[in-house]
C-alpha positions as CSV (number, residue, x, y, z in Angstrom):
1,X,35.0,-10.7,43.2
2,X,37.6,-9.2,45.6
3,X,37.1,-9.6,49.3
4,X,38.1,-6.6,51.3
5,X,40.2,-7.4,54.4
6,X,37.8,-8.2,57.2
7,X,35.6,-9.8,59.6
8,X,35.0,-13.5,60.5
9,X,38.6,-13.7,59.6
10,X,40.1,-10.2,59.1
11,X,38.4,-6.8,59.2
12,X,37.5,-7.4,62.8
13,X,40.7,-9.3,63.6
14,X,41.3,-6.8,66.4
15,X,37.8,-7.4,67.8
16,X,36.7,-10.3,70.0
17,X,33.6,-12.3,69.7
18,X,30.8,-11.2,72.0
19,X,30.2,-13.5,75.0
20,X,26.5,-13.0,74.8
21,X,24.7,-15.0,72.0
22,X,22.7,-12.7,69.7
23,X,20.2,-13.6,67.0
24,X,21.3,-14.2,63.4
25,X,19.4,-11.0,62.4
26,X,21.6,-9.0,64.9
27,X,24.7,-10.7,63.6
28,X,23.8,-9.7,60.0
29,X,22.9,-6.2,61.2
30,X,26.2,-5.7,62.9
31,X,28.1,-7.1,59.8
32,X,26.2,-4.6,57.6
33,X,27.2,-1.8,60.0
34,X,30.9,-2.9,59.7
35,X,30.6,-3.0,55.9
36,X,29.1,0.5,55.9
37,X,32.0,1.7,58.1
38,X,34.5,0.2,55.7
39,X,32.8,1.9,52.7
40,X,32.8,5.2,54.5
41,X,36.6,5.2,54.3
42,X,36.4,5.6,50.6
43,X,38.6,8.5,49.6
44,X,36.9,11.3,47.5
45,X,37.1,10.4,43.8
46,X,38.5,13.8,42.8
47,X,41.4,13.1,45.1
48,X,41.7,9.6,43.7
49,X,41.8,10.8,40.1
50,X,44.0,13.8,41.2
51,X,45.6,16.0,38.5
52,X,48.3,15.4,36.0
53,X,50.8,17.0,38.4
54,X,50.2,14.0,40.8
55,X,51.0,11.5,38.1
56,X,54.5,10.6,36.9
57,X,56.7,7.6,36.2
58,X,58.5,6.2,39.3
59,X,62.2,6.6,39.3
60,X,63.0,2.9,40.1
61,X,61.4,-0.4,40.9
62,X,61.7,0.2,44.6
63,X,60.0,3.6,44.2
64,X,57.2,1.9,42.3
65,X,56.8,-0.7,45.0
66,X,56.8,2.0,47.7
67,X,54.1,4.0,45.9
68,X,52.0,0.9,45.3
69,X,52.1,-0.1,49.0
70,X,51.3,3.5,50.2
71,X,48.5,4.0,47.7
72,X,47.1,0.6,48.4
73,X,46.8,1.5,52.1
74,X,45.3,4.9,51.4
75,X,43.0,4.0,48.5
76,X,42.2,0.5,49.5
77,X,38.4,1.1,49.5
78,X,38.5,2.8,46.1
79,X,40.5,-0.1,44.6
80,X,38.0,-2.6,46.1
81,X,35.1,-0.6,44.5
82,X,36.8,-0.5,41.1
83,X,37.5,-4.2,41.1
84,X,34.0,-5.1,42.2
85,X,32.6,-2.7,39.6
86,X,34.7,-4.4,36.9
87,X,33.3,-7.8,37.9
88,X,29.7,-6.4,37.9
89,X,30.1,-4.9,34.5
90,X,31.3,-8.2,33.0
91,X,28.0,-9.7,34.1
92,X,25.7,-6.9,33.1
93,X,24.5,-8.7,30.0
94,X,23.4,-11.6,32.1
95,X,21.2,-10.2,34.9
96,X,20.4,-13.5,36.5
97,X,24.1,-14.4,36.7
98,X,24.8,-10.9,38.1
99,X,22.1,-11.3,40.8
100,X,23.4,-14.8,41.8
101,X,27.0,-13.8,41.9
102,X,26.2,-10.5,43.8
103,X,24.2,-12.5,46.4
104,X,27.1,-14.9,47.0
105,X,29.5,-12.0,47.2
106,X,27.3,-10.3,49.7
107,X,27.1,-13.5,51.7
108,X,30.9,-13.6,51.9
109,X,31.0,-10.0,53.1
110,X,28.3,-10.4,55.7
111,X,29.0,-13.9,57.0
112,X,32.8,-13.9,56.9
113,X,34.7,-10.7,56.1
114,X,32.7,-8.3,58.2
115,X,31.3,-10.6,60.8
116,X,32.6,-10.2,64.4
117,X,30.0,-12.2,66.3
118,X,29.5,-16.0,66.6
119,X,26.8,-17.3,64.3
120,X,24.0,-19.2,66.0
121,X,21.5,-21.2,64.0
122,X,18.6,-22.8,65.9
123,X,20.6,-22.4,69.1
124,X,23.7,-24.2,67.7
125,X,27.0,-22.4,67.2
126,X,28.4,-22.6,63.6
127,X,32.2,-22.6,63.5
128,X,34.1,-20.3,61.2
129,X,35.5,-23.3,59.3
130,X,32.0,-24.6,58.6
131,X,31.0,-21.1,57.4
132,X,34.0,-20.8,55.0
133,X,33.5,-24.4,53.7
134,X,29.8,-23.6,53.1
135,X,30.5,-20.3,51.3
136,X,33.2,-22.0,49.1
137,X,30.7,-24.7,48.1
138,X,28.0,-22.1,47.4
139,X,30.4,-20.1,45.4
140,X,31.5,-23.1,43.3
141,X,27.8,-24.0,42.7
142,X,27.0,-20.4,41.7
143,X,29.9,-20.1,39.3
144,X,29.2,-23.5,37.7
145,X,25.5,-22.7,37.3
146,X,26.1,-19.2,35.8
147,X,29.1,-20.2,33.8
148,X,30.7,-16.8,34.8
149,X,34.2,-18.0,35.7
150,X,36.0,-16.7,32.6
151,X,34.2,-13.4,32.7
152,X,35.0,-13.0,36.4
153,X,38.7,-13.9,36.0
154,X,39.1,-11.4,33.1
155,X,37.2,-8.6,34.8
156,X,38.9,-9.0,38.1
157,X,42.3,-9.1,36.3
158,X,41.4,-5.8,34.6
159,X,40.4,-4.2,37.9
160,X,43.6,-5.3,39.5
161,X,45.6,-4.0,36.6
162,X,43.9,-0.6,36.6
163,X,44.4,-0.4,40.4
164,X,48.1,-1.4,40.1
165,X,48.8,1.2,37.4
166,X,47.1,3.9,39.4
167,X,49.1,2.8,42.5
168,X,52.4,3.0,40.7
169,X,51.8,6.3,38.8
170,X,50.1,8.2,41.6
171,X,52.7,10.1,43.7
172,X,51.9,9.5,47.4
173,X,53.1,13.0,48.4
174,X,50.3,15.0,50.0
175,X,48.1,12.1,51.0
176,X,47.9,11.3,54.7
177,X,46.2,8.5,56.7
178,X,44.2,9.6,59.7
179,X,45.3,8.1,63.0
180,X,42.8,5.2,63.1
181,X,43.7,4.2,59.5
182,X,47.4,4.5,60.2
183,X,47.2,2.3,63.3
184,X,45.1,-0.3,61.5
185,X,47.6,-0.4,58.6
186,X,50.6,-0.7,61.0
187,X,52.1,2.7,60.0
188,X,52.0,4.0,63.6
189,X,51.8,2.5,67.0
190,X,48.5,2.3,68.8
191,X,48.0,4.5,71.9
192,X,48.5,1.5,74.1
193,X,52.1,1.2,72.9
194,X,53.0,4.9,73.1
195,X,54.0,5.0,76.8
196,X,57.5,3.8,77.5
197,X,60.1,4.4,80.1
198,X,62.2,6.3,77.6
199,X,59.7,9.0,76.8
200,X,56.8,8.2,74.4
201,X,55.6,9.8,71.3
202,X,54.2,8.2,68.1
203,X,56.3,5.5,66.6
204,X,56.2,5.6,62.8
205,X,56.8,2.5,60.8
206,X,56.6,3.6,57.2
207,X,57.0,0.9,54.5
208,X,60.3,0.9,52.8
């Protein structure tokens, strides 16, 4: 399943670990909060589906690439949900496999992608590398036990294809990132970089 940008490595890349050790239950609680905040950025589905007037063929490969990048920034949560849903549907006929794979997926989200605190178990700090290695081993064991590899590859591929087609055909005109999203995606400078001896103002860095 796809892993949204995030945490122990990415979503919270701009955050720093707390210097006060907290319990594993608090670590998980804060990770769930980060995951909830990520999902709250899902764009309204009517806007995602748009109307036929917002769909057309790109004029060139560069235009298609530009559309794909902008739409991927704007609809990133929607695309993550679509790909995850495709993976879940591929396992719907095997509820045990679905439960196991979902549990492993949730572990990746909570313990790695959306975690921004050090993980302490029985008073011992667990390094990020140890967490990733453990999650990889658990993932391999889960996929081997369920035999779901082929279904997952096909379903994730379908989800990626659907997302890519939407990203290329959906015209980005009329969609706007709010300031926090724009900063996190590198489209505008953060407030700390706005002041300069030559004036100031927002610095735009749109993908070309």
